[in-house]
C-alpha positions, 0 to 999 in steps of 0.5 A: 390790458385794461382794469379787468382784464389785469384783474383777470391776469392777476388772478389767473397768475395767482392761481399758478403761483399758489397752485390754487388751481386743482390739477387732474390725475394726468398732471400728477401721473405726469409729475411721478414719472420724472426721477428727482432727489426728493425721496417724498415729492408728493404734495411738494414743488417736483419736476415734470415734462411736458411736450418735450419741455422740463417744467416745475410742477406745483404741489397740485400738479400744474406746470410751473415756469418760475419768474422771480425777483431777487435781493429783498431786504427790509434794511433798505427801508431803514436809511436815516433818510427813509426810516420814517417810512419804515416806522410810520407806515409799517410800524417798524415791522417786517412781517407788515412790510411783506404783507403790504408791500413787497407780496403785493407789488411782486404779484402786480408786476407778475413776478410768481416767486422770490427767487432769492431774498438776501441782498448785498450789505456792503460790497465786496462783502457777506450777504443779508439775511434770509427770511425766517419761516415766519416771514416766508409764510406771510409772503404767500408764494412760491420762494427758493431758500439758500443754505450758507454751507460755503462762503466761497463766493466769486465775490466774497474776499475774507472767507477762506476754504474748507477742507470738505473731506473733513469731519468738521465740514460734515458736522457744519454741513449737518448743522446748516441742514438742522438749523434750515431744512428742519423748519422749511421742511414742510412749507408747500410754498418753497421750491428748493435750495441753493447752495453757494452763489457762484462759488469759486471751484476751479476760478477766482477774482482779483479780490480773493486771489489771496486764496486762490480757488477750490481746486487749482485748475492746473491740476485739471491738466493730468488725470490724477489732478482730474480725479482729485476733483472728481472726488472732491466734489463728490464729497461736497454734493453727496454731504449736502445731499445726505443732510439735507434728507436727514431733515427734509425729504420733500424739496428740490435741490437746486445745488450751487448757482455757478458763474456761466462766465467762469471757468466750469470744470466738467468734473463738477458738473458730473460729481453734482449731476446724481444729487442735485436736481437743476443746474442753476447759474448766474449769467450777465453776458448771454444767458439765453446762449449759455442755458441752451448750451448746458442743457443740451450738454447735460440733459439736465433742467437749467434754471437762470437764477441770477442776472440782469441788463444793468450798464455798469459802464454808466457813471450815474451812481444808481444804474437801473434795471433794462426792462427791454433786455429783460423782456427779451431774455425771458422770452429766449429763455421760456422757448429753451425746453430745458429752462425752467425760470428766470429770477431777475438780479433785482433788487427790490428796493435799491441799497447804497451798494448794489445801487439799484433796484426797482423801488428807490429809497422813498418807495417810489417805482423805476415805472418805466421798466417796471412796465416793461417787465410787467408786460414780459412776465405777463406773455409768459403767464399768458402762454402757459395758460393757454398752453395748459388750459385742458 
């Protein structure tokens, strides 16, 4: 692609990403035909169908397929060996770093969304902090935000489970909603909210075997046990739904980010369906196949919220993303009539916990794989332009 064409592509991609194009009345009318959880969706991201395909709909009414990058943490630029870049190039300012590095690079690489900013800090430990509302505003592109209602992540080994029927749980959920959603409620670039990352509803992992899953899967062998899980999950999702809407009536509910390769009880999915707009998944094995299955099984829009092609068997300390895998996966997901997007489990800049990123510690890009990803992103954006040019 020559420079003139690249500039035109980036100009168009920016229009899709921020909704700069003026929407037709037909687009708006169509978006209103789809029922979502949003009490007041007008002027915010919502969902719609065009040509029997689910899409996100921008605040201006344009169909949108989210192509996102996850895990963007400024602490990755503050190691002893690279903190001089942070201080000298960005003046020690996260806002400058986002404006001068993160946003232009993501747009140059063809990403139109920040999928989720939080990053691994120490392996099997907690994630880094969210962006603040001011940092999101400087980013100036669509994004999703995770609400930390629970710490039941399949990789997290320290936190006990909440009692989802308790008053303490309800009070905590309200606190999270008013501390996050009240501040973000008016933000046009916010697509919607995620909840827990890979919650252990009916599975666990060796590191958190001590606490077990949220609900004992053995109890699903009985009608009584299945009823108990349905009631528990319904209480969980309804409590969150009600709390968010006390403070934010505008944004989509993207729900838990389920691990597609672990046991997922249908009682949980059925409980979630009335209270979320999208079923979100992590899948490092076969996401194109699995998301198609989940869409067909439930009829809900689906989102690949976290995935990457990584050779985890490699003896190398740093393990790159796989651009060829990314391109194939993105293309396959785009053809799924229920899929609204793909967010790459990046990260933006590698650290010593995740051990992969599109930039290294000295901001040198992984150019081979970035070029492959950029080309794939451009192909999808061009397809979108051709599909909805009128």
